[in-house]
N, C-alpha and C positions, 0 to 999 in steps of 0.2 A: 290874282294869286290863288292857287289851289293848295290848300294845306291838308296833309294826311296826318292823322294823329292815331297813335296806338298806345294802349295801356300795357305797361310791361312791369315785370318784377325782375330785378337784377340777381346775379348769383349771391350777392350779399343780403338779399331780401328787401332791397330798397324798392319801394313802389313809386310809380310815377308815370308821366305821359311823355312820349317821344313824338315830336312834330317835325315835318319837313315839307318842302314844296317840290313835287315831282316835275314841275314845269320850268324851274329855274335853279340851276346850280349855284347861282350867285346869292341866293337867299340861304343863310346859314340855318342848319337844323338846330333843334334845342331839346333839352330834357328838363322837365319840371317835376321835382319829387313831391311826395305827398305833403310835405311841409310848405310847399309853395316856392321853394328855392329853384330858380331857373339857371340852367347851365347852357351856354351857347357854344356851338362848335366853331373852332378856329379853322378856317378853310385852308390854311397853309399846312398845319401839322395834324389836323383831324381831332385834336383833343378838345374836351369840353371844359369851359371855365365860367365861373360866375362873374358878374360885373366888377366885383372887387378883386378879381384875379385868382380866387380860390379854385383849385383844380379838383375836378371830380375824381374820386378814388379809382385806382387801377382796375379792380375787378368790375366796378360799376361802369367804367369806360368801355371795357370789353363787352359787357352785356348790352350796352346801349348801341355800340357799333354793330353787334350781331343783329340786333333788332332792326337797325337801319338797313343792313344788307338784305335782310329778309323782306322788309317792306319794299325795297327797290325791286327785288325779283318779282314781287307780286304786282306792283304798280306799272312797271315798264318791261313786261316779259318778252315783248317782241323786238326790242331794240338793244341788241348786244352792244353796239358801239356806244350808245348812250349810257348803258350800265357801266362800261369800262371807265367812264369819266369819274366815277365815284370810288375807284379802287383805294385811294389813300384816305377816304373818309369813312368807309364802311367795310365790315368783314363778312365773309360768306357769300360774296357776290357770285352769281352764275354768269360767267363771261364766255362760256364755250358754246352754247347753243341757245336757240330761242325757245326755251321751255317754260320758264317760270316755275319749274319743278326740278326733279332730280334727274340728272343724266346717269348713264351707266357708270357705276363706280364712284359717282359723286355723292357727297353727303346729303344733298337734298335741297329743298326749297328755301334756301337762304338760311343763315345761321351756321355756325361751325360746330361739329360734334364736340361734346363736352365729356371728358373722361371722369367718371364717377367711381370713387373707391371708398366703400364703407362697409361696416358690419361684417357679416360672414364672407362677403365677396373678397375682403382683404385676405382672409385665411385661404381662400381658394385661388388667389392670384388672378381673379377675374377682372376684366376691363369692360365696364358697362358703357357702351356708346349711347349717349343721350343727345338727341338732336331736337331741334325745334321746327315747327311747321308754320307758325304764324296763325293768322285768323283767316282761314279759307271760307269761301261762301259760294253758293249757287242758288239763284242767278246772281250776277255781279252787281246789279243795281240795288239800291237800298230797298229794304222791305217796307211796304206800307200796310202790311198785315201782320198777324201773329206769326211767330217763327219758332223753329227748333234749333238748339245749339248743342253739339256734342263736343265736349272738351276732353282732351287726352291728358292723363297724368302719369308721371313716372312712378312705377311700382316701387313701394318702399317696404322692404321686409321688416318684420317686427324686430329682428335682432339689431338693425341699424337705426331704429327709431328712438331718438334720444329725448324728444320733447314730450315725455309722458308725464302728465300731471295727475291722471287718474286712470283706472281700469277702462273707463268708457273711452278715453282718448286713444286707447290701443286699438279700437275697432278699425277695421280696414277702411270704412267710409271716412274716417277722420284722419287716418294715417297718411294717405297719399295726397300731398298738398302741392307738389311741384307741377304746375301746368306747363305743357310743352306744345300747345296749339289747340285749335278748335275748328270745327266746321259748322257753318250756319246754313240751314236748309229750310225749305218751306215745311209747314206742318204736314205730315203724311196723311193719306186718305183714311187709314184705319188706325185708331188709337184705342187700345184696350189694356186694362191691367187687372190682374187677379190676385187677391190676397188669400193665401191658404195657411192653415195651421193643422198640424197632425194631431188627431185624436184616435186612440186605440181602444178596442174592447179589452177589458181586464176581468178576470175571475179570481176569486179567493174564497174558498169555502171556510166553514167554521173551524174545521180541523187545522187548515193551514194558518188561519189567524191565531189559533191557540198555540201552534208551533212557534209563530213569530213572537207572540207574547212571552212564551217560555224562554226563547232565546234572549229576548231583551232582559228578562229577569235574571238569567244566568250572567249576562255581561254586566249588569248593574249591581249584582249582589256583593261583589268584593270577595266572595268565597265560592268560585264556580263549581268545585267538586261537590261541596255540600248542597249547592242549589240543584245540581243535576240529580243527586240522590233523592232529594225531596220531591222533585217533579216525578221521578219514577215511582216512588212510594205512593204519591197522590194518585197517579194514574192507575196503579194496581188496585188501590182501594176503590176508586171510581168504577173500575171494571167489575169488581165483586158486587157492588151495590146497584149497578145500572140495570134498568128494566125498560121496556117499551122501545121508543125510537132510538135512544142512545145505544141500547143493547143491540138493536138491529144493525146500526151503523158499524159498531165495533165488530160484530160477527162478519159483516161483508168484507171488512178490511182484512180480517184474519183468513177467511175462506179464500179470498182472491189471491192470497200469497202462498197458499199451500202448494207443495211440489206437484207438478203436472197440471195445475189449474192456471196460475199466472194471469188472472183477470183483474181489471181495474174494479174498484168498489162500485162504480156506477153500472158496470155491466152486470155484476151480481145482483145489485139492488133492482135494476130495471127488469131483469128476467124473473126474479122470484118475488119482488114486492111491488113492482109497477111504479117505482119512484126512483129518483136520483138525489144525490146530495145537492143541496142548493148552492149553485156556484157564485151567488151574489154578483151577478154580471153588472158591470158598470163601465161607462165610457170615461177614460182618463186622458189627461193631456199627454201627448207623445212627443212634442217638440216643435220647433219652428221649421218653416221651409223657406227657401230662397226663391224670389220671384224671377221670372224670365220675361223678356220683351223682344218682339220682332217688329222691324220696320223695313219698309221698301220705298224706294224713290226712283223716279224716272228723270234722267238728266239728258236734256236735249240742247247741246251747245249751239249758239247762234253766230258765233264769231271766233276768231283765233284766240282771243283772250279767254273766252269761256271754255274752249277746248283744253287750254292749259290748266284752268281751274279744276275742271272735271278730272283730269289726269292726276293732279295733285291730291284731290279728295280721295280718289281710289287708293293712291299710295299712302295717304294718311291712315286709312283703316288697315290696309294689308300689312304695312310695316309695323304699325303700332301694336297689332295683335300677335306679332311674330316673337318666338322665343329668341334669346340671345345666347350665343355660344362663347365660352371663355377660351383663351388661347391654348390651354392644355387639353380641352375637350373633356375635362373631368367633371365639370358642372355645367348645367344649363340654367340661365336666369329667366325669371318670369317675364312675360310680356308686360307692356304698359296697360293701364286701366282707363276706363272711360266713364263719363257722366253725362247722360242725356238730360237736357232741361228744356222747358217750354216757356216762351216769353210772349207778352202781348206786344202790340205794335209800338208802344212807348219804351220797350226794352226792359220792362219790369217782369219779374217772375209771374207766370200765369197762376192765378188763384183758383181757376176752375178746371184745371187739369192736374193729374197726380204728379207728385214729386218723386224723383228716382234717385236712389243712392248710387255710389260709385259701383261700376260693374266691370266684369270681364267680358270682352267681346269673344263669344264662343264660336261664331261663324260669320263669314263675310262672303257674299257671292256677287258676281258680276255677269250680267248677260250682255254680251257685246252686240248681239243681233236680236233685239227684243221684238222687232217687227217681222222676223223670219226672212228678211232679205238683207244681204250684206251690202251696205252702202257707206261710203266715206265722203268726207269733205275734202276740199283741195289740199289741206295739210295732212291728209291721211287719217284724221280723227274719225271715229264712228259718228254717224249722224245722231245716234241716240244710245244711251246706256241705261240699263236697269240694275240698280244695286240693292242688295238685301243684306240685313245684318241682324244678328241675334245677340242679346246681352243677358247676363245673369248677375243679379246683385251679389255683392260680396259679403253682405251682412243681412241678417233677418230684420224685419221691422218690429220695433218694440213700442210700447205705449208711450214711453218718454220721448220718442221721436216726434210724435204729434204735439206733445206739450211744448217742446222746444221751438216749434215753428211759429206759433202764435199765442203761446201761453193759454192754450185751450179756449181761445175765443171763437173758434170755428170760422176764421177769416180766410181759410184756404182749405182746399180738399185734403191736402196732406199726402201721405204716401199711398 
């Protein structure tokens, strides 16, 4: 018996493992939730029941059957007739062509489109088509080395995000939680990350600082008119008593503003005194920046099943990064978002490669003739593909992000 198991999350948020045997229709599939409760599928009506007869809820039933259909499309893509045998047991089966992926006009690689209505989309009358892709991979055999997995998430606008416990939870990296598929690939040959922070030159001479202090005094005085008058009187008194450098500075200010001259104080001082007002130049924090990442992969399918996998992977990125149009054309909805992650061969997150937050896919390219010669396999697939993708993180990196990874124990490189 060959058992295929998939970790899934139902529409109700129930987590669990779905298992089935692609070699035998007689072996009933099952769903075991995170509490260890096992529901076995009835082969006559397709519903899932516990041993005591308890029925799995309707929405959970739908999600599990969609996951079943998706898994069937991936595991037996070349056998249409065999897939048809599962029609009463699974949803979203592709029974029209030997693709394992989406045919023209079809909803895709298994799973049925899910209509999502929430937040501002309700006001706009938009219908968001939300499909699932499953767990795609290339190559198809199990990895015995480290690997990269790119997961796609449904974009969640802030207006529709109701699970807000803190301002930090509103951040895009934490907001998009509904996974709709992933692609597992070998680690690319080039891996770099660059952390940048913006710092800017800033100047503020003594006159400007005095002006700011005066403005603060006015605002804090409680009697702004009296405070303004006092500042003017103090300035006139200072002007009468000033000698030396202060007097030279004041003279340059006045001379520079005389009709027909219109020169900055530093121009007057530089020409006649050989000096300028000290600008008090300092480098000050200007703000965060958002990191970008670029990856490229060469995909060389070796059999029909891998050609279908490659096609589905290309579709995964192209469709996932596409905008969504609403029926009235009044609004356009944001594309889905992605999160690249690196894992060691045991399937644990890599501690010696950087962590990446959720990203927008800003570009995706496919070279269908990477060897400069057009060649195809018997099923018309290209003999090789080169794909390239660019991601940009949706949130800046902050100090607390590192602390939350390992409590500042330096057990992982971090972001």
